[in-house]
matplotlib code that plots the C-alpha trace (Angstrom):
import matplotlib.pyplot as plt

x = [0.3, 1.2, 0.7, 1.6, -1.3, -3.5, -2.9, -3.4, -6.9, -6.0, -7.2, -4.6, -5.6, -3.2, -4.5, -6.4, -5.7, -9.1, -11.2, -13.1, -15.8, -16.9, -20.7, -23.1, -24.9, -28.5, -30.5, -31.4, -27.9, -26.7, -28.4, -27.4, -23.9, -24.3, -23.9, -20.1, -19.7, -21.1, -18.6, -15.8, -16.5, -16.4, -13.4, -11.1, -13.4, -10.4, -10.8, -13.0, -15.3, -15.9, -18.4, -18.5, -21.6, -23.6, -25.6, -28.8, -27.7, -25.6, -28.8, -29.0, -25.6, -26.7, -28.7, -26.0, -24.3, -20.2, -20.3, -17.6, -18.6, -19.9, -17.6, -20.1, -18.9, -21.2, -19.4, -21.7, -22.8, -22.1, -18.6, -15.2, -14.9, -11.3, -11.0, -13.7, -11.5, -8.4, -10.6, -11.7, -8.4, -7.2, -9.6, -9.4, -5.7, -6.0, -7.8, -4.8, -7.1, -5.1, -7.8, -10.7, -13.4, -14.1, -17.5, -19.2, -16.6, -16.0, -13.0, -14.5, -14.8, -11.6, -10.0, -10.3, -8.6, -5.3, -5.0, -4.7, -2.3, -4.4, -2.2, -4.7, -7.2, -9.7, -12.0, -13.4, -11.5, -13.3, -13.2, -9.2, -8.7, -5.1, -2.5, -6.3, -6.7, -4.3, -6.0, -7.5, -10.5, -12.1, -15.2, -17.4, -20.1, -20.0, -21.4, -25.5, -26.5, -25.8, -25.4, -22.7, -20.6, -20.3, -19.8, -17.5, -14.9, -15.1, -13.6, -10.4, -9.6, -11.0, -12.8, -16.2, -19.3, -21.1, -24.7, -26.1, -24.9, -25.3, -28.1, -28.6, -29.4, -31.0, -31.3, -33.3, -33.9, -37.8, -37.5, -36.5, -39.6, -41.9, -40.5, -40.8, -44.7, -45.1, -43.4, -45.6, -48.8, -49.4, -51.4, -49.6, -51.8, -50.7, -50.0, -49.6, -46.9, -47.1, -43.7, -45.0, -42.4, -38.9, -36.2, -38.2, -41.9, -42.2, -41.4, -44.8, -47.5, -50.8, -53.5, -51.7, -54.9, -57.3, -55.6, -55.4, -58.9, -59.6, -57.3, -58.8, -62.3, -61.1, -59.8, -56.1, -54.2, -52.0, -49.0, -47.3, -43.4, -40.8, -39.2, -39.9, -40.3, -43.0, -45.3, -47.6, -48.1, -48.7, -51.1, -53.0, -53.4, -54.2, -57.1, -58.2, -58.0, -58.9, -57.9, -56.3, -54.0, -50.7, -48.3, -45.0, -42.8, -39.8, -36.2, -35.1, -34.6, -34.5, -37.9, -38.5, -36.3, -38.2, -41.5, -40.5, -39.6, -42.9, -45.2, -46.9, -46.4, -44.7, -45.7, -43.4, -42.4, -38.7, -37.7, -34.4, -37.6, -38.2, -34.7, -34.8, -38.1, -37.0, -33.7, -35.6, -37.2, -40.6, -42.9, -42.6, -44.5, -42.4, -44.7, -42.9, -43.4, -40.3, -37.6, -36.9, -37.3, -34.4, -32.0, -33.2, -35.3, -34.1, -31.7, -34.0, -36.6, -40.2, -43.5, -45.0, -43.6, -46.2, -46.0, -49.2, -50.0, -52.9, -50.3, -47.3, -45.9, -43.0, -41.2, -41.0, -38.6, -37.7, -35.4, -36.5, -37.2, -40.3, -42.4, -42.6, -44.6, -48.1, -49.0, -47.6, -49.8, -47.2, -48.1, -51.5, -53.0, -52.4, -55.4, -55.5, -58.3, -55.1, -52.4, -54.9, -55.9, -52.0, -51.4, -54.4, -53.2, -49.6, -50.9, -52.7, -50.1, -47.5, -50.3, -50.7, -47.0, -46.6, -48.8, -47.2]
y = [0.0, 3.6, 5.6, 8.8, 8.4, 7.1, 10.2, 12.8, 10.8, 10.2, 6.5, 4.0, 1.1, -1.3, -0.4, -3.3, -2.6, -3.1, -0.2, 0.0, 2.6, 3.2, 4.5, 6.2, 2.6, 4.3, 2.5, 5.6, 6.2, 3.1, 3.2, 6.4, 4.8, 2.8, 6.3, 6.4, 2.7, 3.9, 6.8, 4.9, 2.3, 5.1, 6.1, 3.0, 0.3, -2.4, -1.8, -4.2, -1.9, -3.5, -2.1, -2.0, -2.9, -3.5, -7.0, -4.4, -3.3, -6.5, -7.5, -4.7, -5.2, -8.9, -6.4, -3.6, -3.8, -3.0, -4.3, -7.2, -8.0, -6.7, -6.6, -7.5, -5.8, -4.3, -1.5, 0.0, 3.6, 4.7, 3.9, 3.1, -0.9, -0.7, -4.5, -4.7, -1.9, -3.6, -6.9, -4.8, -3.8, -7.6, -7.8, -5.4, -5.7, -9.8, -7.9, -5.4, -2.5, 0.1, 2.9, 3.4, 6.1, 7.3, 8.8, 9.5, 12.7, 11.1, 10.3, 6.4, 5.7, 6.3, 4.4, 1.2, 1.9, 3.6, 0.5, -1.6, 0.5, 1.4, 3.4, 6.0, 7.0, 9.9, 11.8, 15.1, 17.1, 16.5, 15.4, 15.9, 12.8, 13.8, 10.7, 8.9, 10.2, 10.9, 12.0, 15.6, 17.2, 20.6, 22.3, 20.1, 22.6, 24.3, 21.4, 21.5, 18.1, 14.8, 13.0, 16.2, 15.4, 11.4, 11.1, 13.6, 11.8, 9.4, 11.8, 13.5, 16.2, 19.5, 17.8, 20.3, 18.3, 16.6, 18.0, 14.8, 11.8, 8.2, 7.0, 4.3, 0.8, -1.8, -5.3, -8.2, -11.1, -11.7, -15.2, -14.3, -11.8, -15.1, -17.1, -14.5, -14.2, -18.0, -18.2, -15.6, -16.8, -13.6, -13.3, -12.2, -8.8, -5.3, -4.3, -1.4, -1.4, 1.1, 2.3, 4.4, 4.5, 6.9, 7.6, 10.6, 10.6, 14.3, 12.5, 9.7, 10.6, 10.3, 8.4, 5.0, 3.5, 5.4, 5.4, 1.1, 1.2, 3.2, 1.0, -2.1, -0.7, -0.2, -4.3, -3.3, -5.8, -3.7, -4.3, -3.0, -3.2, -2.0, -2.8, -4.3, -1.0, -0.6, -3.7, -1.3, 0.4, -2.3, -4.0, -0.6, -0.6, -4.2, -3.0, -0.8, -2.6, -5.7, -9.1, -7.9, -5.9, -7.8, -7.0, -7.7, -6.3, -8.1, -8.2, -8.9, -6.1, -8.5, -9.3, -5.5, -5.0, -8.2, -6.5, -3.3, -5.1, -6.7, -3.6, -1.8, 1.4, 2.3, 5.0, 6.1, 8.6, 10.0, 6.9, 4.2, 2.1, 4.8, 4.8, 1.2, 1.1, 4.2, 2.3, -0.8, 1.1, 0.9, 3.5, 5.5, 8.1, 10.3, 12.0, 15.2, 17.2, 18.3, 17.6, 19.1, 16.9, 18.7, 17.7, 14.2, 12.7, 9.5, 10.4, 8.1, 10.7, 10.0, 8.7, 12.0, 13.9, 14.5, 17.5, 20.1, 22.6, 24.1, 27.0, 28.2, 27.0, 29.3, 26.2, 24.0, 22.5, 21.9, 19.1, 18.2, 14.8, 16.0, 18.6, 21.7, 23.9, 24.1, 20.6, 18.9, 20.3, 19.5, 16.4, 16.2, 18.7, 16.0, 14.0, 10.0, 10.8, 12.9, 10.2, 7.5, 9.3, 10.1, 6.7, 5.3, 7.5, 6.2, 2.4, 3.5, 5.3, 2.0, -0.2, 2.3, 1.9, -2.2, -2.6, -0.1]
z = [0.2, -1.1, 2.3, 1.4, -1.8, 1.3, 3.5, 0.7, -0.2, -3.7, -4.9, -5.2, -7.5, -5.2, -2.0, -0.6, 2.9, 4.4, 6.4, 9.6, 9.8, 13.8, 13.1, 15.7, 16.8, 17.4, 14.5, 12.2, 12.4, 11.9, 8.9, 7.6, 8.1, 5.1, 2.7, 4.5, 3.1, -0.6, -0.5, 0.4, -2.2, -4.6, -3.7, -2.9, -5.0, -3.8, -0.3, 2.2, 4.3, 7.7, 10.3, 14.2, 15.5, 18.4, 19.1, 18.1, 15.1, 13.4, 11.5, 9.8, 8.2, 6.7, 4.3, 3.6, 0.1, -0.1, 3.9, 3.9, 7.9, 11.0, 14.1, 16.7, 20.2, 22.7, 24.7, 27.7, 27.0, 30.6, 31.6, 30.1, 30.3, 29.9, 29.3, 26.5, 25.2, 25.0, 24.0, 21.0, 20.0, 19.8, 17.6, 15.3, 15.6, 14.0, 10.9, 9.6, 9.0, 7.1, 7.9, 10.5, 10.2, 13.9, 13.4, 16.9, 18.2, 21.2, 23.2, 24.3, 19.9, 19.4, 22.1, 20.4, 16.6, 18.9, 21.0, 18.2, 15.8, 13.0, 10.9, 9.7, 12.3, 10.8, 13.0, 13.5, 16.8, 19.9, 23.5, 23.4, 21.3, 20.5, 20.1, 19.6, 16.5, 13.7, 10.9, 11.8, 10.6, 11.3, 10.8, 11.6, 13.3, 9.5, 8.2, 8.1, 8.2, 10.3, 7.2, 6.0, 8.8, 8.7, 5.2, 4.6, 6.9, 3.8, 1.3, 1.1, 3.6, 2.1, -0.3, -1.4, -0.6, -3.4, -4.7, -2.9, -1.2, -2.4, -0.8, 2.7, 1.1, 2.3, -0.1, 1.2, -0.6, -1.8, -0.9, 3.4, 2.9, 1.8, 4.3, 6.9, 6.0, 6.3, 9.6, 11.0, 9.5, 7.3, 3.8, 0.9, 0.7, 1.3, 4.4, 6.5, 9.0, 11.7, 13.5, 16.7, 19.0, 18.7, 21.4, 23.2, 24.0, 22.1, 18.6, 19.1, 17.1, 19.0, 17.0, 15.8, 17.2, 15.6, 12.5, 12.5, 13.3, 10.2, 8.3, 9.1, 8.4, 5.0, 4.9, 5.3, 7.6, 10.3, 11.2, 14.5, 14.5, 17.0, 20.0, 23.4, 24.4, 22.2, 23.7, 25.8, 22.7, 20.0, 22.8, 22.6, 19.0, 18.8, 21.2, 19.0, 15.6, 16.5, 15.2, 11.8, 13.7, 14.4, 16.7, 15.7, 18.1, 19.5, 20.7, 17.4, 14.8, 11.6, 12.6, 12.1, 8.8, 7.2, 8.3, 6.8, 3.8, 3.3, 4.1, 1.1, 3.0, 6.2, 8.7, 11.3, 13.8, 13.2, 14.3, 13.2, 11.8, 9.5, 8.2, 7.6, 5.7, 3.4, 3.0, 2.0, -1.0, 0.9, 0.3, 4.1, 5.3, 8.0, 10.8, 12.1, 15.1, 17.2, 14.7, 11.3, 8.6, 6.6, 9.1, 9.9, 7.2, 5.4, 1.9, 0.4, 0.3, 1.4, 0.3, 2.3, 5.1, 7.6, 9.6, 11.2, 9.1, 11.3, 12.5, 12.9, 16.5, 17.7, 19.4, 16.2, 16.0, 19.6, 19.2, 22.3, 23.7, 25.9, 25.4, 27.6, 25.2, 23.6, 24.7, 22.0, 19.3, 16.8, 16.9, 18.2, 15.0, 12.8, 12.6, 11.8, 8.9, 7.6, 8.1, 6.3, 3.5, 2.4, 3.0, 0.7, -2.0, -1.7, -1.8, -4.6, -6.5, -5.7, -7.4, -10.1, -10.7, -10.4, -13.7, -16.0]

ax = plt.figure().add_subplot(projection="3d")
ax.plot(x, y, z, "-o")
ax.set_aspect("equal")
plt.show()
């Protein structure tokens, strides 16, 4: 490998050393990290790309084109866990990485790559990481969006941002979807997948139970998708919609991926499931209240971005996890009938495209 060409950011066709990406480990951020993979593969097509992942996010790696392997290693969020860091460093050292992209701007995220002796460790200045990061990037605060901050690390230092980034992709084989439907006793008809959860109560739309009831009245099957933290929400939605609503929440994220891949339309709060559905190519409706669609919507584009338009709220977007003003009107003023009507239109448009 030509080290000089690597550090200068030029493309060396003879460079085959593997690259490690250390992404953010929230589900939606992890999905958006696939854009970084795609930028790296365009820049260095001959270099394998691996992703560090938690056990929770690991199933996503199986569906990401261009990723050679997911390195599953759970580190606690609340403490340093020195022994775990040294264990991860030993694992990384065995794989002979030439480059590590450390996307989180934290001290803890940079420890293992440095201990592993990875020659090039790229990251933004932050949290006194001198010695841990050796290829500094500056100007993070001037970058407008989260994806700009992440994907720019995969570019040569100082390169201008492109007009558009490559969108994240998740590809699920059709036979996997068919097996999943059969295993769960689901019909082959179009279904509406609901993602009622989110990190932070303020991002949760209020009227999923009423929307589920209206969908069932129109003859549609409804699936409630999410993790174990959404079990109570799922039960409330099932109670409102009846036997044609299925609770598909659980601990395995793979189940959520397959549900979103199989659905005719996905309706979700600003959450990881919204990013999963969009990356799969499922027509996705994102419901936004306290967060900005410009900053946090998927790059893939949404079939519909649903926001309240009855009034202008001075507090919106607040980016807060708990509503402290206006009694959560940014979400309460989005009616169930409005979301159901948009979903009907999306399903009709999808069916029309399938027949042309």
